[in-house]
C-alpha positions as CSV (number, residue, x, y, z in Angstrom):
1,M,-44.1,33.1,-68.0
2,V,-42.1,29.9,-68.1
3,T,-41.6,30.0,-71.9
4,R,-40.4,33.6,-71.7
5,S,-38.0,32.8,-68.9
6,I,-36.4,29.9,-70.7
7,G,-35.6,32.0,-73.8
8,D,-34.8,35.4,-72.4
9,D,-31.2,35.1,-71.1
10,N,-31.0,38.8,-70.6
11,L,-33.9,38.6,-68.1
12,K,-32.4,35.7,-66.0
13,P,-31.8,37.8,-62.9
14,A,-35.5,38.9,-62.8
15,V,-37.3,35.9,-64.3
16,T,-36.9,32.3,-63.5
17,A,-38.1,29.0,-65.0
18,E,-38.6,27.6,-61.5
19,P,-42.3,27.4,-60.7
20,E,-43.7,28.9,-57.5
21,I,-45.7,26.1,-55.9
22,T,-48.2,26.6,-53.0
23,E,-50.1,23.7,-51.5
24,T,-53.5,24.5,-49.9
25,T,-56.1,22.2,-48.5
26,L,-59.6,23.0,-49.8
27,S,-62.8,22.1,-48.1
28,A,-66.2,22.0,-49.9
29,A,-67.8,23.0,-46.6
30,E,-65.8,26.2,-46.5
31,D,-64.6,26.9,-50.0
32,E,-67.0,27.6,-52.8
33,F,-64.8,27.4,-55.9
34,L,-61.2,27.4,-57.2
35,V,-60.1,29.9,-59.9
36,M,-56.8,29.4,-61.7
37,A,-56.2,32.2,-64.1
38,S,-53.4,34.0,-65.8
39,D,-52.4,37.7,-65.4
40,G,-54.8,38.5,-68.3
41,L,-57.7,38.1,-65.8
42,W,-56.0,39.3,-62.5
43,D,-54.6,42.5,-64.1
44,V,-58.1,43.8,-64.8
45,V,-60.5,42.0,-62.4
46,S,-60.1,42.0,-58.6
47,N,-60.6,39.1,-56.3
48,A,-63.9,40.5,-55.0
49,E,-65.2,41.1,-58.6
50,V,-64.3,37.5,-59.5
51,I,-66.3,36.2,-56.5
52,S,-69.3,38.4,-57.4
53,I,-69.2,37.3,-61.1
54,I,-69.0,33.6,-60.1
55,R,-71.8,33.8,-57.6
56,D,-73.9,35.6,-60.2
57,T,-73.2,32.9,-62.8
58,V,-73.5,29.9,-60.6
59,K,-76.9,29.1,-62.1
60,E,-74.9,28.1,-65.2
61,P,-71.7,26.6,-63.7
62,G,-70.1,25.7,-67.0
63,M,-70.2,29.4,-68.0
64,C,-68.1,30.8,-65.1
65,S,-64.7,30.6,-66.9
66,K,-66.2,32.0,-70.1
67,R,-67.8,34.9,-68.2
68,L,-64.6,35.8,-66.4
69,A,-62.5,35.6,-69.5
70,T,-65.1,37.7,-71.4
71,E,-65.1,40.3,-68.6
72,A,-61.3,40.6,-68.8
73,A,-61.4,41.0,-72.5
74,E,-64.1,43.7,-72.3
75,R,-61.9,45.5,-69.8
76,V,-59.2,45.5,-72.5
77,S,-56.7,43.2,-70.8
78,K,-53.3,43.5,-72.5
79,D,-52.2,39.9,-71.8
80,N,-53.4,36.5,-72.8
81,I,-56.4,35.4,-70.7
82,T,-56.7,31.9,-69.3
83,V,-59.3,30.9,-66.8
84,V,-60.1,27.6,-65.1
85,C,-63.0,27.7,-62.7
86,H,-63.9,24.6,-60.6
87,L,-67.0,24.8,-58.4
88,L,-66.5,22.8,-55.2
89,A,-70.1,22.5,-54.1
90,P,-71.4,18.9,-53.9
91,G,-73.2,17.8,-57.0
92,I,-71.7,20.5,-59.3
93,H,-69.0,19.1,-61.6
94,A,-68.5,21.8,-64.2
95,V,-65.0,22.7,-65.2
96,R,-64.4,24.7,-68.3
97,I,-61.1,26.0,-69.5
98,V,-61.2,29.2,-71.5
99,V,-58.2,30.7,-73.2
100,L,-58.2,34.1,-75.0
101,L,-55.1,34.7,-76.9
102,H,-54.0,38.1,-78.1
103,L,-53.0,37.9,-81.8
104,R,-52.1,41.3,-83.1
105,D,-55.2,43.4,-82.6
106,S,-57.8,40.6,-82.2
107,M,-58.7,38.0,-79.6
108,V,-58.9,34.3,-80.5
109,E,-61.0,32.0,-78.2
110,T,-60.0,28.4,-77.6
111,Y,-61.3,25.7,-75.3
């Protein structure tokens, strides 16, 4: 959104280059994971579905981001898909960034 907002002068009233920042304290005792994702995921997968998918995939923690991005692509997300999933459980240190870019009528996967 930032790159669009910088170049689209006609959208300045509706779009800003100022980031929206929220600070939240996470606790491994209460929070299982952190998911940072673009609209490409959230437009087609609900919060509850993300939780279910991650809990089902936790046996392979490195695959959580890929599984979420693949799910969004299979649901024909119309936006670029970026997913970062960080499991907060002690002893699990698997973070994988998956980006699916829409290029014309195909998807290109990058890591």
